[in-house]
C-alpha positions in Angstrom: 8.8 3.6 3.8 12.7 4.1 3.5 12.6 3.8 6.8 11.0 -0.3 6.6 14.5 -0.8 4.7 16.6 0.0 8.2 13.7 -1.8 10.5 12.3 -4.8 9.0 15.1 -6.7 8.5 15.8 -6.7 12.0 12.6 -7.9 13.1 13.5 -11.7 11.9 15.9 -14.1 13.0 19.0 -13.9 10.9 18.2 -17.4 9.1 14.9 -16.5 8.2 15.8 -12.2 7.3 16.5 -12.1 3.2 12.6 -14.4 3.1 11.1 -12.2 5.7 12.5 -9.1 3.6 11.0 -10.2 0.5 7.7 -10.8 1.7 7.1 -7.8 3.3 8.3 -5.8 0.4 6.5 -7.8 -2.1 3.6 -7.3 0.1 3.5 -3.3 -0.2 3.3 -4.3 -4.2 0.2 -6.7 -4.1 -1.4 -3.9 -2.6 -0.4 -1.0 -5.1 -2.1 -3.5 -7.8 -5.3 -3.8 -5.9 -5.3 0.1 -5.2 -4.8 1.2 -8.7 -8.1 -1.9 -9.7 -9.8 0.0 -6.6 -9.1 3.4 -8.5 -10.9 2.5 -11.4 -13.8 1.1 -10.2 -13.9 4.3 -8.1 -13.5 6.1 -11.3 -16.5 4.6 -12.9 -18.3 4.7 -9.9 -18.2 8.7 -9.8 -19.2 8.5 -13.9 -15.5 9.1 -14.9 -14.4 12.2 -12.2 -11.2 11.0 -11.0 -11.1 14.3 -9.0 -14.1 12.8 -6.9 -12.6 9.6 -7.0 -8.8 10.7 -5.9 -10.7 12.6 -3.1 -12.4 9.3 -1.4 -9.0 7.7 -1.4 -7.3 10.5 0.3 -9.6 9.7 3.2 -7.2 6.7 4.0 -4.6 8.7 5.1 -6.6 10.1 7.8 -8.1 6.9 8.8 -4.4 5.7 8.8 -3.3 8.5 10.7 -5.2 7.6 13.9 
């Protein structure tokens, strides 16, 4: 994710660069919050097994790889 700090600002025009950077960085924070809430629901779905819920969440990385 450190590469985003170098690459993302160059995608926006100079006059909107700070706004574009702020929106793109805050977007990741919102996604993390949704992930935390979803993880709690998954744990309750699997009867309190954090290991099973975590194993399901790791499949996201396989999908993102392709």
